[in-house]
C-alpha positions in Angstrom: 107.4 148.3 68.0 108.8 146.8 71.4 107.6 148.6 74.2 110.1 149.5 77.0 107.6 146.9 79.6 109.2 144.1 77.2 112.8 144.8 77.7 112.2 145.4 81.5 109.5 142.5 82.3 111.0 139.3 84.9 110.0 136.1 83.8 109.8 133.5 86.1 112.1 130.3 85.7 109.2 128.7 84.4 108.3 131.2 81.5 111.8 131.4 80.7 111.7 127.5 80.0 108.9 128.1 77.7 109.7 131.2 75.8 113.0 129.8 75.3 112.0 126.4 74.1 109.4 127.8 71.7 111.8 130.1 70.0 114.3 127.1 70.3 112.2 125.2 68.2 111.3 128.0 65.6 115.3 128.6 65.2 115.8 124.9 64.9 113.5 125.0 62.0 115.5 127.7 60.2 113.3 130.8 61.9 115.6 134.1 61.3 117.8 135.1 64.1 117.3 138.4 65.8 120.2 138.6 66.7 123.6 139.4 64.8 125.9 136.0 65.8 129.0 135.8 63.9 130.4 132.3 63.0 133.0 131.8 66.2 130.3 132.7 68.4 128.1 129.9 66.5 130.6 127.6 67.0 131.1 128.2 70.5 127.6 127.8 71.2 127.8 124.3 68.6 124.7 126.2 66.8 122.9 125.1 69.8 119.2 126.9 69.1 118.1 126.9 72.8 121.7 128.7 73.3 120.6 131.1 70.7 117.1 131.8 71.7 118.5 132.2 75.5 120.8 134.9 74.0 118.1 136.2 72.5 116.0 136.1 75.5 118.8 137.9 77.7 119.6 140.4 74.8 115.9 141.9 75.0 115.1 141.6 71.5 112.4 138.6 71.3 108.9 140.3 70.7 107.6 137.9 73.7 105.7 139.3 76.7 103.5 137.3 79.6 100.5 138.3 80.7 100.3 137.9 84.0 96.5 138.4 85.2 95.9 139.4 88.7 93.1 137.9 90.7 90.3 139.6 90.9 89.5 141.6 94.4 85.7 140.9 95.5 84.4 143.7 97.3 81.5 143.0 98.8 79.8 144.1 102.0 80.0 142.5 105.1 77.8 141.5 107.2 76.8 142.8 110.5 78.4 140.1 112.5 76.0 139.2 115.6 77.9 139.7 118.8 76.5 137.6 122.1 76.6 140.0 124.9 75.0 137.4 127.0 78.3 135.5 127.7 77.9 133.2 130.6 80.4 133.2 133.3 82.5 131.0 134.1 80.8 130.0 137.7 77.9 129.8 135.8 79.0 127.3 133.2 80.6 125.3 136.3 77.1 125.4 138.4 75.5 123.8 134.7 78.1 121.6 134.5 77.6 120.5 138.2 73.8 120.3 137.9 74.4 117.5 134.9 76.5 115.6 136.6 74.3 115.7 139.3 71.5 114.3 137.4 73.4 111.6 135.4 74.7 110.4 138.6 70.9 110.5 139.9 69.9 108.5 136.6 73.0 106.1 136.9 73.5 105.6 133.2 74.4 108.7 130.5 71.6 107.7 128.6 68.8 108.2 130.7 66.6 110.0 128.3 67.0 107.6 125.2 63.4 106.3 126.5 61.8 109.7 126.2 62.1 110.1 122.3 59.9 106.9 121.9 62.3 105.6 119.8 63.0 102.0 121.5 64.3 100.1 118.2 67.7 99.6 119.5 66.8 97.8 122.7 66.4 94.6 122.1 63.1 92.3 123.5 65.4 90.3 126.1 67.0 93.7 127.8 63.5 95.0 127.9 62.4 92.2 129.9 65.0 92.2 131.7 64.0 96.0 132.7 61.0 95.1 133.8 61.8 92.6 136.3 64.3 94.9 138.1 
């Protein structure tokens, strides 16, 4: 009736607490004991259903097992990763950065290309007038 797996199954502290609590409730509602306990031992345990349930669990007579489902492995095809062979060297990056700095210093502001998009809604009429006078 009982498999060997039940006697050797390791429970976490949370599983043990749940099992002992459920069995203790059954014992407190006059369920029959699954182990032979004499009167002296019951007196020593103060007829505590949780202590009796713990002893039953430790002796391996409880027909309880815990199903611990493992996460499913998703075996998906890994897409080919595109690797850029055209990686700019440090010298090219520095040259490009220097060009950008020169452009910014020549135009006089960091937002030199704001007016090129045709969206001047963030510029007030007063600022436009001052720009025309200069």
